[in-house]
C-alpha positions in Angstrom: 2.1 88.6 -131.3 1.5 88.8 -134.8 4.1 91.7 -135.1 6.8 89.6 -133.2 6.0 86.6 -134.9 6.9 88.9 -138.3 9.8 90.3 -137.1 11.3 87.2 -135.5 10.7 84.9 -138.6 11.9 87.8 -140.7 15.2 87.9 -138.4 15.5 84.1 -138.6 15.9 83.6 -142.7 18.1 87.1 -142.7 20.3 85.6 -140.3 20.2 82.5 -142.2 20.9 84.1 -145.5 23.8 85.8 -143.8 25.5 83.0 -142.2 25.1 80.6 -145.5 23.1 78.4 -143.4 20.0 76.5 -145.0 17.0 78.4 -145.0 13.7 77.0 -143.8 11.4 78.0 -146.0 12.8 78.5 -149.9 10.8 81.2 -151.2 8.7 84.1 -150.8 5.4 82.5 -151.1 6.5 79.6 -149.0 7.5 81.8 -146.2 4.3 83.9 -146.8 1.9 80.7 -146.7 3.8 79.9 -143.1 3.4 83.4 -141.9 0.0 83.4 -142.8 -0.8 80.1 -141.4 0.8 81.0 -137.9 -1.2 84.2 -137.7 -4.3 82.3 -138.5 -3.5 80.1 -135.6 -2.9 83.0 -133.2 -6.7 84.3 -133.9 -8.4 81.2 -134.1 -6.7 79.7 -130.9 -9.1 78.8 -127.9 -9.2 81.5 -125.4 -9.2 80.5 -121.7 -12.0 82.4 -119.8 -11.1 84.8 -117.1 -10.4 83.9 -113.5 
């Protein structure tokens, strides 16, 4: 999941830059912060017990 998140966030940023539209995260530090927060959220999310 973390790999998919990184790939899609990078692709979204590149598409925005290519289209000349507003980039959601202005710089690399902001982008890195959001990415780390998202991955941390995935790692710490509650797990549903098996059925």
